[in-house]
Each structure stands twice: as structure tokens, then as C-alpha cells.
PDB file of N, CA, C and O in Angstrom, chain B, residues numbered from 101:
ATOM      1  N   MET B 101     101.494  50.036   2.773  1.00  0.00           N
ATOM      2  CA  MET B 101     100.425  49.148   3.215  1.00  0.00           C
ATOM      3  C   MET B 101     100.977  48.037   4.095  1.00  0.00           C
ATOM      4  O   MET B 101     100.316  47.605   5.040  1.00  0.00           O
ATOM      5  N   GLY B 102     102.167  47.579   3.794  1.00  0.00           N
ATOM      6  CA  GLY B 102     102.763  46.529   4.615  1.00  0.00           C
ATOM      7  C   GLY B 102     102.945  46.977   6.051  1.00  0.00           C
ATOM      8  O   GLY B 102     102.694  46.208   6.979  1.00  0.00           O
ATOM      9  N   ARG B 103     103.381  48.217   6.244  1.00  0.00           N
ATOM     10  CA  ARG B 103     103.560  48.745   7.594  1.00  0.00           C
ATOM     11  C   ARG B 103     102.223  48.837   8.330  1.00  0.00           C
ATOM     12  O   ARG B 103     102.124  48.521   9.516  1.00  0.00           O
ATOM     13  N   ILE B 104     101.219  49.269   7.612  1.00  0.00           N
ATOM     14  CA  ILE B 104      99.885  49.379   8.219  1.00  0.00           C
ATOM     15  C   ILE B 104      99.383  48.005   8.645  1.00  0.00           C
ATOM     16  O   ILE B 104      98.889  47.838   9.760  1.00  0.00           O
ATOM     17  N   ARG B 105      99.507  47.024   7.760  1.00  0.00           N
ATOM     18  CA  ARG B 105      99.056  45.666   8.111  1.00  0.00           C
ATOM     19  C   ARG B 105      99.793  45.139   9.345  1.00  0.00           C
ATOM     20  O   ARG B 105      99.193  44.517  10.221  1.00  0.00           O
ATOM     21  N   LYS B 106     101.099  45.398   9.399  1.00  0.00           N
ATOM     22  CA  LYS B 106     101.899  44.952  10.536  1.00  0.00           C
ATOM     23  C   LYS B 106     101.422  45.609  11.830  1.00  0.00           C
ATOM     24  O   LYS B 106     101.319  44.945  12.862  1.00  0.00           O
ATOM     25  N   GLN B 107     101.134  46.895  11.780  1.00  0.00           N
ATOM     26  CA  GLN B 107     100.671  47.611  12.969  1.00  0.00           C
ATOM     27  C   GLN B 107      99.288  47.144  13.403  1.00  0.00           C
ATOM     28  O   GLN B 107      99.022  47.009  14.597  1.00  0.00           O
ATOM     29  N   ILE B 108      98.418  46.901  12.449  1.00  0.00           N
ATOM     30  CA  ILE B 108      97.047  46.492  12.759  1.00  0.00           C
ATOM     31  C   ILE B 108      97.019  45.164  13.507  1.00  0.00           C
ATOM     32  O   ILE B 108      96.154  44.950  14.356  1.00  0.00           O
ATOM     33  N   ARG B 109      97.949  44.281  13.204  1.00  0.00           N
ATOM     34  CA  ARG B 109      97.973  42.960  13.847  1.00  0.00           C
ATOM     35  C   ARG B 109      98.118  43.046  15.361  1.00  0.00           C
ATOM     36  O   ARG B 109      97.684  42.141  16.074  1.00  0.00           O
ATOM     37  N   GLN B 110      98.720  44.115  15.859  1.00  0.00           N
ATOM     38  CA  GLN B 110      98.910  44.214  17.305  1.00  0.00           C
ATOM     39  C   GLN B 110      97.674  44.698  18.056  1.00  0.00           C
ATOM     40  O   GLN B 110      97.641  44.639  19.285  1.00  0.00           O
ATOM     41  N   PHE B 111      96.672  45.168  17.348  1.00  0.00           N
ATOM     42  CA  PHE B 111      95.453  45.637  17.994  1.00  0.00           C
ATOM     43  C   PHE B 111      94.494  44.483  18.211  1.00  0.00           C
ATOM     44  O   PHE B 111      94.389  43.579  17.382  1.00  0.00           O
ATOM     45  N   ARG B 112      93.799  44.524  19.333  1.00  0.00           N
ATOM     46  CA  ARG B 112      92.776  43.522  19.620  1.00  0.00           C
ATOM     47  C   ARG B 112      91.441  43.994  19.064  1.00  0.00           C
ATOM     48  O   ARG B 112      91.202  45.192  18.911  1.00  0.00           O
ATOM     49  N   LEU B 113      90.587  43.041  18.768  1.00  0.00           N
ATOM     50  CA  LEU B 113      89.234  43.387  18.359  1.00  0.00           C
ATOM     51  C   LEU B 113      88.494  43.969  19.553  1.00  0.00           C
ATOM     52  O   LEU B 113      88.693  43.514  20.679  1.00  0.00           O
ATOM     53  N   PRO B 114      87.649  44.962  19.331  1.00  0.00           N
ATOM     54  CA  PRO B 114      86.815  45.453  20.439  1.00  0.00           C
ATOM     55  C   PRO B 114      85.944  44.308  20.957  1.00  0.00           C
ATOM     56  O   PRO B 114      85.556  43.424  20.192  1.00  0.00           O
ATOM     57  N   ILE B 115      85.644  44.325  22.239  1.00  0.00           N
ATOM     58  CA  ILE B 115      84.883  43.239  22.850  1.00  0.00           C
ATOM     59  C   ILE B 115      83.537  43.029  22.161  1.00  0.00           C
ATOM     60  O   ILE B 115      83.067  41.896  22.056  1.00  0.00           O
ATOM     61  N   VAL B 116      82.924  44.090  21.701  1.00  0.00           N
ATOM     62  CA  VAL B 116      81.630  43.952  21.020  1.00  0.00           C
ATOM     63  C   VAL B 116      81.797  43.160  19.727  1.00  0.00           C
ATOM     64  O   VAL B 116      80.896  42.413  19.345  1.00  0.00           O
ATOM     65  N   SER B 117      82.927  43.309  19.052  1.00  0.00           N
ATOM     66  CA  SER B 117      83.188  42.525  17.842  1.00  0.00           C
ATOM     67  C   SER B 117      83.351  41.050  18.184  1.00  0.00           C
ATOM     68  O   SER B 117      82.920  40.181  17.426  1.00  0.00           O
ATOM     69  N   VAL B 118      83.967  40.771  19.316  1.00  0.00           N
ATOM     70  CA  VAL B 118      84.126  39.382  19.757  1.00  0.00           C
ATOM     71  C   VAL B 118      82.752  38.781  20.052  1.00  0.00           C
ATOM     72  O   VAL B 118      82.469  37.653  19.648  1.00  0.00           O
ATOM     73  N   VAL B 119      81.905  39.524  20.749  1.00  0.00           N
ATOM     74  CA  VAL B 119      80.545  39.057  21.038  1.00  0.00           C
ATOM     75  C   VAL B 119      79.752  38.889  19.740  1.00  0.00           C
ATOM     76  O   VAL B 119      78.949  37.964  19.615  1.00  0.00           O
ATOM     77  N   ALA B 120      79.977  39.777  18.784  1.00  0.00           N
ATOM     78  CA  ALA B 120      79.242  39.727  17.519  1.00  0.00           C
ATOM     79  C   ALA B 120      79.517  38.448  16.743  1.00  0.00           C
ATOM     80  O   ALA B 120      78.701  38.038  15.918  1.00  0.00           O
ATOM     81  N   GLU B 121      80.644  37.821  16.997  1.00  0.00           N
ATOM     82  CA  GLU B 121      80.960  36.556  16.319  1.00  0.00           C
ATOM     83  C   GLU B 121      79.949  35.466  16.663  1.00  0.00           C
ATOM     84  O   GLU B 121      79.794  34.502  15.913  1.00  0.00           O
ATOM     85  N   LYS B 122      79.265  35.614  17.791  1.00  0.00           N
ATOM     86  CA  LYS B 122      78.244  34.642  18.183  1.00  0.00           C
ATOM     87  C   LYS B 122      76.958  34.821  17.384  1.00  0.00           C
ATOM     88  O   LYS B 122      76.098  33.940  17.365  1.00  0.00           O
ATOM     89  N   ARG B 123      76.838  35.964  16.729  1.00  0.00           N
ATOM     90  CA  ARG B 123      75.697  36.281  15.859  1.00  0.00           C
ATOM     91  C   ARG B 123      74.344  36.244  16.577  1.00  0.00           C
ATOM     92  O   ARG B 123      73.331  35.862  15.993  1.00  0.00           O
ATOM     93  N   ASP B 124      74.345  36.638  17.827  1.00  0.00           N
ATOM     94  CA  ASP B 124      73.104  36.713  18.593  1.00  0.00           C
ATOM     95  C   ASP B 124      72.787  38.191  18.811  1.00  0.00           C
ATOM     96  O   ASP B 124      73.473  38.861  19.583  1.00  0.00           O
ATOM     97  N   PRO B 125      71.757  38.706  18.143  1.00  0.00           N
ATOM     98  CA  PRO B 125      71.436  40.137  18.256  1.00  0.00           C
ATOM     99  C   PRO B 125      71.243  40.613  19.690  1.00  0.00           C
ATOM    100  O   PRO B 125      71.636  41.732  20.018  1.00  0.00           O
ATOM    101  N   PHE B 126      70.651  39.797  20.547  1.00  0.00           N
ATOM    102  CA  PHE B 126      70.443  40.176  21.941  1.00  0.00           C
ATOM    103  C   PHE B 126      71.778  40.396  22.638  1.00  0.00           C
ATOM    104  O   PHE B 126      71.970  41.418  23.297  1.00  0.00           O
ATOM    105  N   LEU B 127      72.702  39.450  22.501  1.00  0.00           N
ATOM    106  CA  LEU B 127      74.007  39.569  23.152  1.00  0.00           C
ATOM    107  C   LEU B 127      74.782  40.768  22.617  1.00  0.00           C
ATOM    108  O   LEU B 127      75.457  41.463  23.376  1.00  0.00           O
ATOM    109  N   ILE B 128      74.687  41.008  21.323  1.00  0.00           N
ATOM    110  CA  ILE B 128      75.374  42.144  20.709  1.00  0.00           C
ATOM    111  C   ILE B 128      74.817  43.459  21.258  1.00  0.00           C
ATOM    112  O   ILE B 128      75.577  44.356  21.623  1.00  0.00           O
ATOM    113  N   LEU B 129      73.498  43.567  21.313  1.00  0.00           N
ATOM    114  CA  LEU B 129      72.863  44.788  21.810  1.00  0.00           C
ATOM    115  C   LEU B 129      73.263  45.065  23.259  1.00  0.00           C
ATOM    116  O   LEU B 129      73.650  46.185  23.593  1.00  0.00           O
ATOM    117  N   ILE B 130      73.173  44.069  24.103  1.00  0.00           N
ATOM    118  CA  ILE B 130      73.501  44.269  25.514  1.00  0.00           C
ATOM    119  C   ILE B 130      74.978  44.625  25.677  1.00  0.00           C
ATOM    120  O   ILE B 130      75.314  45.496  26.479  1.00  0.00           O
ATOM    121  N   SER B 131      75.853  43.973  24.937  1.00  0.00           N
ATOM    122  CA  SER B 131      77.285  44.306  25.000  1.00  0.00           C
ATOM    123  C   SER B 131      77.543  45.732  24.544  1.00  0.00           C
ATOM    124  O   SER B 131      78.368  46.433  25.128  1.00  0.00           O
ATOM    125  N   CYS B 132      76.839  46.164  23.502  1.00  0.00           N
ATOM    126  CA  CYS B 132      76.987  47.551  23.029  1.00  0.00           C
ATOM    127  C   CYS B 132      76.557  48.533  24.112  1.00  0.00           C
ATOM    128  O   CYS B 132      77.237  49.530  24.355  1.00  0.00           O
ATOM    129  N   ILE B 133      75.449  48.258  24.751  1.00  0.00           N
ATOM    130  CA  ILE B 133      74.961  49.148  25.805  1.00  0.00           C
ATOM    131  C   ILE B 133      75.966  49.198  26.961  1.00  0.00           C
ATOM    132  O   ILE B 133      76.265  50.272  27.483  1.00  0.00           O
ATOM    133  N   LEU B 134      76.478  48.046  27.351  1.00  0.00           N
ATOM    134  CA  LEU B 134      77.454  48.008  28.445  1.00  0.00           C
ATOM    135  C   LEU B 134      78.767  48.693  28.062  1.00  0.00           C
ATOM    136  O   LEU B 134      79.465  49.232  28.920  1.00  0.00           O
ATOM    137  N   SER B 135      79.090  48.669  26.792  1.00  0.00           N
ATOM    138  CA  SER B 135      80.383  49.205  26.362  1.00  0.00           C
ATOM    139  C   SER B 135      80.426  50.725  26.283  1.00  0.00           C
ATOM    140  O   SER B 135      81.506  51.308  26.186  1.00  0.00           O
ATOM    141  N   LEU B 136      79.272  51.371  26.322  1.00  0.00           N
ATOM    142  CA  LEU B 136      79.261  52.824  26.226  1.00  0.00           C
ATOM    143  C   LEU B 136      80.081  53.426  27.351  1.00  0.00           C
ATOM    144  O   LEU B 136      79.771  53.236  28.527  1.00  0.00           O
ATOM    145  N   ARG B 137      81.114  54.143  26.991  1.00  0.00           N
ATOM    146  CA  ARG B 137      81.991  54.830  27.940  1.00  0.00           C
ATOM    147  C   ARG B 137      82.625  53.884  28.955  1.00  0.00           C
ATOM    148  O   ARG B 137      82.888  54.274  30.093  1.00  0.00           O
ATOM    149  N   THR B 138      82.869  52.646  28.544  1.00  0.00           N
ATOM    150  CA  THR B 138      83.492  51.648  29.405  1.00  0.00           C
ATOM    151  C   THR B 138      84.623  50.975  28.635  1.00  0.00           C
ATOM    152  O   THR B 138      84.490  50.713  27.440  1.00  0.00           O
ATOM    153  N   GLN B 139      85.716  50.698  29.302  1.00  0.00           N
ATOM    154  CA  GLN B 139      86.833  50.021  28.646  1.00  0.00           C
ATOM    155  C   GLN B 139      86.472  48.581  28.325  1.00  0.00           C
ATOM    156  O   GLN B 139      85.643  47.966  28.997  1.00  0.00           O
ATOM    157  N   ASP B 140      87.114  48.050  27.277  1.00  0.00           N
ATOM    158  CA  ASP B 140      86.805  46.693  26.827  1.00  0.00           C
ATOM    159  C   ASP B 140      86.969  45.634  27.911  1.00  0.00           C
ATOM    160  O   ASP B 140      86.157  44.714  28.000  1.00  0.00           O
ATOM    161  N   ALA B 141      87.997  45.749  28.727  1.00  0.00           N
ATOM    162  CA  ALA B 141      88.203  44.746  29.780  1.00  0.00           C
ATOM    163  C   ALA B 141      87.022  44.717  30.747  1.00  0.00           C
ATOM    164  O   ALA B 141      86.578  43.649  31.168  1.00  0.00           O
ATOM    165  N   THR B 142      86.525  45.886  31.090  1.00  0.00           N
ATOM    166  CA  THR B 142      85.375  45.985  31.990  1.00  0.00           C
ATOM    167  C   THR B 142      84.121  45.454  31.305  1.00  0.00           C
ATOM    168  O   THR B 142      83.351  44.701  31.900  1.00  0.00           O
ATOM    169  N   THR B 143      83.924  45.851  30.054  1.00  0.00           N
ATOM    170  CA  THR B 143      82.764  45.384  29.293  1.00  0.00           C
ATOM    171  C   THR B 143      82.778  43.871  29.145  1.00  0.00           C
ATOM    172  O   THR B 143      81.755  43.211  29.330  1.00  0.00           O
ATOM    173  N   GLY B 144      83.926  43.331  28.815  1.00  0.00           N
ATOM    174  CA  GLY B 144      84.038  41.884  28.618  1.00  0.00           C
ATOM    175  C   GLY B 144      83.714  41.104  29.874  1.00  0.00           C
ATOM    176  O   GLY B 144      82.977  40.120  29.824  1.00  0.00           O
ATOM    177  N   ALA B 145      84.258  41.535  31.000  1.00  0.00           N
ATOM    178  CA  ALA B 145      84.004  40.841  32.264  1.00  0.00           C
ATOM    179  C   ALA B 145      82.539  40.948  32.668  1.00  0.00           C
ATOM    180  O   ALA B 145      81.931  39.964  33.090  1.00  0.00           O
ATOM    181  N   ALA B 146      81.975  42.147  32.539  1.00  0.00           N
ATOM    182  CA  ALA B 146      80.567  42.352  32.914  1.00  0.00           C
ATOM    183  C   ALA B 146      79.640  41.554  31.994  1.00  0.00           C
ATOM    184  O   ALA B 146      78.685  40.929  32.456  1.00  0.00           O
ATOM    185  N   SER B 147      79.926  41.581  30.709  1.00  0.00           N
ATOM    186  CA  SER B 147      79.111  40.821  29.753  1.00  0.00           C
ATOM    187  C   SER B 147      79.164  39.332  30.072  1.00  0.00           C
ATOM    188  O   SER B 147      78.136  38.655  30.071  1.00  0.00           O
ATOM    189  N   ALA B 148      80.354  38.827  30.344  1.00  0.00           N
ATOM    190  CA  ALA B 148      80.501  37.401  30.640  1.00  0.00           C
ATOM    191  C   ALA B 148      79.691  37.011  31.872  1.00  0.00           C
ATOM    192  O   ALA B 148      78.998  35.994  31.868  1.00  0.00           O
ATOM    193  N   ARG B 149      79.782  37.825  32.933  1.00  0.00           N
ATOM    194  CA  ARG B 149      79.013  37.515  34.148  1.00  0.00           C
ATOM    195  C   ARG B 149      77.510  37.546  33.869  1.00  0.00           C
ATOM    196  O   ARG B 149      76.773  36.651  34.281  1.00  0.00           O
ATOM    197  N   LEU B 150      77.073  38.579  33.171  1.00  0.00           N
ATOM    198  CA  LEU B 150      75.644  38.727  32.889  1.00  0.00           C
ATOM    199  C   LEU B 150      75.143  37.597  31.996  1.00  0.00           C
ATOM    200  O   LEU B 150      74.107  36.997  32.284  1.00  0.00           O
ATOM    201  N   PHE B 151      75.867  37.298  30.914  1.00  0.00           N
ATOM    202  CA  PHE B 151      75.412  36.275  29.972  1.00  0.00           C
ATOM    203  C   PHE B 151      75.486  34.866  30.563  1.00  0.00           C
ATOM    204  O   PHE B 151      74.789  33.963  30.101  1.00  0.00           O
ATOM    205  N   HIS B 152      76.325  34.678  31.577  1.00  0.00           N
ATOM    206  CA  HIS B 152      76.372  33.388  32.252  1.00  0.00           C
ATOM    207  C   HIS B 152      75.052  33.123  32.979  1.00  0.00           C
ATOM    208  O   HIS B 152      74.594  31.984  33.068  1.00  0.00           O
ATOM    209  N   VAL B 153      74.460  34.185  33.490  1.00  0.00           N
ATOM    210  CA  VAL B 153      73.205  34.078  34.240  1.00  0.00           C
ATOM    211  C   VAL B 153      71.990  34.301  33.341  1.00  0.00           C
ATOM    212  O   VAL B 153      70.957  33.655  33.519  1.00  0.00           O
ATOM    213  N   ALA B 154      72.113  35.209  32.382  1.00  0.00           N
ATOM    214  CA  ALA B 154      70.964  35.591  31.550  1.00  0.00           C
ATOM    215  C   ALA B 154      71.417  35.811  30.111  1.00  0.00           C
ATOM    216  O   ALA B 154      71.817  36.915  29.741  1.00  0.00           O
ATOM    217  N   ALA B 155      71.352  34.764  29.309  1.00  0.00           N
ATOM    218  CA  ALA B 155      71.796  34.853  27.916  1.00  0.00           C
ATOM    219  C   ALA B 155      70.643  35.043  26.931  1.00  0.00           C
ATOM    220  O   ALA B 155      70.833  35.000  25.715  1.00  0.00           O
ATOM    221  N   THR B 156      69.441  35.255  27.480  1.00  0.00           N
ATOM    222  CA  THR B 156      68.269  35.487  26.621  1.00  0.00           C
ATOM    223  C   THR B 156      67.477  36.661  27.189  1.00  0.00           C
ATOM    224  O   THR B 156      67.598  36.981  28.371  1.00  0.00           O
ATOM    225  N   PRO B 157      66.673  37.298  26.352  1.00  0.00           N
ATOM    226  CA  PRO B 157      65.839  38.391  26.868  1.00  0.00           C
ATOM    227  C   PRO B 157      64.930  37.932  28.016  1.00  0.00           C
ATOM    228  O   PRO B 157      64.750  38.661  28.991  1.00  0.00           O
ATOM    229  N   LYS B 158      64.362  36.737  27.904  1.00  0.00           N
ATOM    230  CA  LYS B 158      63.466  36.236  28.944  1.00  0.00           C
ATOM    231  C   LYS B 158      64.216  36.056  30.265  1.00  0.00           C
ATOM    232  O   LYS B 158      63.719  36.442  31.323  1.00  0.00           O
ATOM    233  N   ALA B 159      65.402  35.475  30.200  1.00  0.00           N
ATOM    234  CA  ALA B 159      66.193  35.265  31.415  1.00  0.00           C
ATOM    235  C   ALA B 159      66.578  36.597  32.053  1.00  0.00           C
ATOM    236  O   ALA B 159      66.568  36.727  33.277  1.00  0.00           O
ATOM    237  N   LEU B 160      66.918  37.584  31.225  1.00  0.00           N
ATOM    238  CA  LEU B 160      67.262  38.903  31.744  1.00  0.00           C
ATOM    239  C   LEU B 160      66.050  39.555  32.402  1.00  0.00           C
ATOM    240  O   LEU B 160      66.170  40.181  33.455  1.00  0.00           O
ATOM    241  N   ALA B 161      64.896  39.407  31.783  1.00  0.00           N
ATOM    242  CA  ALA B 161      63.671  40.004  32.324  1.00  0.00           C
ATOM    243  C   ALA B 161      63.298  39.416  33.684  1.00  0.00           C
ATOM    244  O   ALA B 161      62.630  40.077  34.478  1.00  0.00           O
ATOM    245  N   LEU B 162      63.715  38.204  33.955  1.00  0.00           N
ATOM    246  CA  LEU B 162      63.400  37.558  35.234  1.00  0.00           C
ATOM    247  C   LEU B 162      64.298  38.025  36.376  1.00  0.00           C
ATOM    248  O   LEU B 162      63.996  37.775  37.543  1.00  0.00           O
ATOM    249  N   LEU B 163      65.395  38.699  36.049  1.00  0.00           N
ATOM    250  CA  LEU B 163      66.304  39.196  37.086  1.00  0.00           C
ATOM    251  C   LEU B 163      65.818  40.528  37.636  1.00  0.00           C
ATOM    252  O   LEU B 163      65.287  41.357  36.897  1.00  0.00           O
ATOM    253  N   ASP B 164      66.001  40.727  38.926  1.00  0.00           N
ATOM    254  CA  ASP B 164      65.651  42.040  39.466  1.00  0.00           C
ATOM    255  C   ASP B 164      66.825  43.001  39.242  1.00  0.00           C
ATOM    256  O   ASP B 164      67.949  42.592  38.953  1.00  0.00           O
ATOM    257  N   ARG B 165      66.523  44.262  39.385  1.00  0.00           N
ATOM    258  CA  ARG B 165      67.493  45.322  39.101  1.00  0.00           C
ATOM    259  C   ARG B 165      68.771  45.183  39.922  1.00  0.00           C
ATOM    260  O   ARG B 165      69.865  45.369  39.389  1.00  0.00           O
ATOM    261  N   ARG B 166      68.654  44.866  41.184  1.00  0.00           N
ATOM    262  CA  ARG B 166      69.839  44.753  42.050  1.00  0.00           C
ATOM    263  C   ARG B 166      70.757  43.628  41.584  1.00  0.00           C
ATOM    264  O   ARG B 166      71.979  43.771  41.620  1.00  0.00           O
ATOM    265  N   ARG B 167      70.181  42.517  41.147  1.00  0.00           N
ATOM    266  CA  ARG B 167      70.989  41.383  40.648  1.00  0.00           C
ATOM    267  C   ARG B 167      71.743  41.806  39.392  1.00  0.00           C
ATOM    268  O   ARG B 167      72.928  41.506  39.248  1.00  0.00           O
ATOM    269  N   ILE B 168      71.067  42.495  38.490  1.00  0.00           N
ATOM    270  CA  ILE B 168      71.719  42.975  37.268  1.00  0.00           C
ATOM    271  C   ILE B 168      72.847  43.928  37.612  1.00  0.00           C
ATOM    272  O   ILE B 168      73.940  43.830  37.055  1.00  0.00           O
ATOM    273  N   GLU B 169      72.585  44.849  38.528  1.00  0.00           N
ATOM    274  CA  GLU B 169      73.615  45.808  38.938  1.00  0.00           C
ATOM    275  C   GLU B 169      74.849  45.094  39.467  1.00  0.00           C
ATOM    276  O   GLU B 169      75.973  45.487  39.154  1.00  0.00           O
ATOM    277  N   LYS B 170      74.653  44.054  40.262  1.00  0.00           N
ATOM    278  CA  LYS B 170      75.784  43.300  40.801  1.00  0.00           C
ATOM    279  C   LYS B 170      76.533  42.561  39.692  1.00  0.00           C
ATOM    280  O   LYS B 170      77.762  42.491  39.708  1.00  0.00           O
ATOM    281  N   LEU B 171      75.798  42.017  38.739  1.00  0.00           N
ATOM    282  CA  LEU B 171      76.430  41.271  37.653  1.00  0.00           C
ATOM    283  C   LEU B 171      77.263  42.162  36.735  1.00  0.00           C
ATOM    284  O   LEU B 171      78.327  41.756  36.268  1.00  0.00           O
ATOM    285  N   ILE B 172      76.780  43.369  36.479  1.00  0.00           N
ATOM    286  CA  ILE B 172      77.505  44.216  35.523  1.00  0.00           C
ATOM    287  C   ILE B 172      78.480  45.180  36.187  1.00  0.00           C
ATOM    288  O   ILE B 172      79.208  45.892  35.495  1.00  0.00           O
ATOM    289  N   TYR B 173      78.506  45.216  37.525  1.00  0.00           N
ATOM    290  CA  TYR B 173      79.457  46.083  38.213  1.00  0.00           C
ATOM    291  C   TYR B 173      80.871  45.654  37.829  1.00  0.00           C
ATOM    292  O   TYR B 173      81.140  44.454  37.796  1.00  0.00           O
ATOM    293  N   PRO B 174      81.764  46.556  37.543  1.00  0.00           N
ATOM    294  CA  PRO B 174      81.855  47.983  37.757  1.00  0.00           C
ATOM    295  C   PRO B 174      81.548  48.836  36.522  1.00  0.00           C
ATOM    296  O   PRO B 174      82.095  49.930  36.379  1.00  0.00           O
ATOM    297  N   VAL B 175      80.700  48.361  35.650  1.00  0.00           N
ATOM    298  CA  VAL B 175      80.321  49.193  34.512  1.00  0.00           C
ATOM    299  C   VAL B 175      79.766  50.499  35.049  1.00  0.00           C
ATOM    300  O   VAL B 175      78.899  50.500  35.924  1.00  0.00           O
ATOM    301  N   GLY B 176      80.264  51.610  34.527  1.00  0.00           N
ATOM    302  CA  GLY B 176      79.833  52.919  35.001  1.00  0.00           C
ATOM    303  C   GLY B 176      78.425  53.261  34.554  1.00  0.00           C
ATOM    304  O   GLY B 176      77.887  52.650  33.630  1.00  0.00           O
ATOM    305  N   PHE B 177      77.845  54.223  35.207  1.00  0.00           N
ATOM    306  CA  PHE B 177      76.522  54.735  34.860  1.00  0.00           C
ATOM    307  C   PHE B 177      75.474  53.631  34.855  1.00  0.00           C
ATOM    308  O   PHE B 177      74.623  53.584  33.967  1.00  0.00           O
ATOM    309  N   THR B 178      75.530  52.760  35.824  1.00  0.00           N
ATOM    310  CA  THR B 178      74.652  51.579  35.856  1.00  0.00           C
ATOM    311  C   THR B 178      73.180  51.932  35.738  1.00  0.00           C
ATOM    312  O   THR B 178      72.463  51.311  34.953  1.00  0.00           O
ATOM    313  N   ALA B 179      72.714  52.908  36.494  1.00  0.00           N
ATOM    314  CA  ALA B 179      71.292  53.245  36.478  1.00  0.00           C
ATOM    315  C   ALA B 179      70.850  53.724  35.105  1.00  0.00           C
ATOM    316  O   ALA B 179      69.766  53.361  34.649  1.00  0.00           O
ATOM    317  N   ARG B 180      71.649  54.516  34.450  1.00  0.00           N
ATOM    318  CA  ARG B 180      71.294  55.018  33.122  1.00  0.00           C
ATOM    319  C   ARG B 180      71.258  53.922  32.092  1.00  0.00           C
ATOM    320  O   ARG B 180      70.411  53.945  31.198  1.00  0.00           O
ATOM    321  N   LYS B 181      72.156  52.960  32.190  1.00  0.00           N
ATOM    322  CA  LYS B 181      72.238  51.908  31.185  1.00  0.00           C
ATOM    323  C   LYS B 181      71.116  50.893  31.324  1.00  0.00           C
ATOM    324  O   LYS B 181      70.801  50.203  30.354  1.00  0.00           O
ATOM    325  N   GLN B 182      70.509  50.778  32.482  1.00  0.00           N
ATOM    326  CA  GLN B 182      69.409  49.849  32.668  1.00  0.00           C
ATOM    327  C   GLN B 182      68.061  50.528  32.462  1.00  0.00           C
ATOM    328  O   GLN B 182      67.089  49.890  32.057  1.00  0.00           O
ATOM    329  N   GLY B 183      68.012  51.800  32.739  1.00  0.00           N
ATOM    330  CA  GLY B 183      66.738  52.512  32.747  1.00  0.00           C
ATOM    331  C   GLY B 183      66.243  52.757  31.392  1.00  0.00           C
ATOM    332  O   GLY B 183      65.177  53.349  31.222  1.00  0.00           O
TER     333      GLY B 183
END
């Protein structure tokens, strides 16, 4: 068990777990959607850009699709994740 604990310390928390610490269901949901088939570094950067502009459902709803696409780029499969 000591070896396992030592090895675990070198792993980072997934970005969605970091977002979950804020305890905001909206932010967690959006981060989960962005994280599908995307590396954590990409998810983290895209989430940060998006949440800087739209950290609430209402704020997100006010953005047009092109603005969202620019904010979350280079998250893959952009059209599928928004549609």
C-alpha cells in the first residue's frame, strides 16, 4: 500500500475534479461535456476561457454559437458538443 500511495501522489486530478471543487453543477456539467475525448490541458484552457465570459447558464445562453466555438477551441468535435 505504501508503494501505491507514493505512486498516486504523482498523478494530477482530472480537470473536471478540479472544477468540481467549486461545487457549481453548471460548471461541472459543462466541463464534463468539454472533456469528452479531450485531454485535460485542452479542457482546462477551454473551460477557463468559457467560464471567464459565461459562468452561468443565462450568460452562456446569451452567447451566439460562433463566440462559443471560439472560446472552446481547440476542443474537438465542437459542433457535436454544442448541439
